[in-house]
N, C-alpha and C positions, 0 to 999 in steps of 0.2 A: 425566429432564431432557432436553429437546430441545437441539439445537445453539443455537437462538435464545435459549433461556432461559439457557444457559451464557454466551453472549456478554453478555446483559443483566446477569447476576449477577457478571460479571468486575469485579474491583476494579483501580484504577490500579496497585497493587503486583503483582497477578497479570499484568497487561498488560506491565509492565516486565520481569518475570521471563521471560515467554514471548518477548518481543522480544530479550532478552539471550541466551536459549537459541538462538534462530534465528541471531543474529549470530555467536555463538561456536561453534555446532554441538555444544554439550554442555549438559547440565543443570547446575544449581548444585552438585550433588554430584560433578560430574566425568564422569558417564557420557555417552557420545556419543549424539547423536540419530541415529536411522536416517533415511533419506530420507522415509519416510512420516510420521514424527513431525515432522520439520522442516517438511514441507508443511502438515500439519495445524496446527501452531503458527503458521505464517505466515498461513494463512487466518484463524485466530482473531484474530491481531494486527490484520490489515487490517479485519476485520468490526468489532472493538471500536473502532478508530480512526474508521471510517465513522460509527458511532453517536455517538461521544463527543468527537471532536476536530474543530476547524475544519480546512478543507482544507489550510491552510499548515503544519499540524503533523503531517500524515499521512505514513506511510511511502510513499516514491516521489514525493512532491510535488516539482515542479521550478518554481522561481520564474523566470518569464520576464520580470520587470520590470527595465528598465534603470534606471540612477541617476536619469535625468530623469523617470521615471515611465511612459515608453512601454514597449511590449511588444517583445521580440525576436521576429522572424519573424511569421508569421501564426498565427491561432488554428487549432490542429490539428483542432478540431471544426467549423470553419466549412465550409459546402458549397463544393465546388470545381467549377469549370467545366472540362469536358474538350472537346477538339476531336477529331473523327473525320476522319482524312485518308484519302482513297481515291485510288487510282491510276486516272485516267481516260484 
C-alpha cells in the first residue's frame, strides 16, 4: 500500500486517533511517540484533512475574518511590491 492509498483509505476515526496521538505525544495505549512517529502522524493528519475537510476545519487554519466580515491585515499570498533604494 502506498502512502497515497493509505491516506485515501483512512477513516475519520483513524484520523481522530492520529490527531490525538500527535496532540498528546503518545498512542492510545500510553506508549510515547518518538519524533519520527510524531512527524509521520502529523503529515498523515494534514494530508487527510487536505483531501477530506474544508479549509476552515484543517489543522493550522487561521481565521482572518473580523466580526464585520472584513479581513485582518493583507492577504499573505498576494504579490507584494518592493522598492530598491540605492545610494547615489
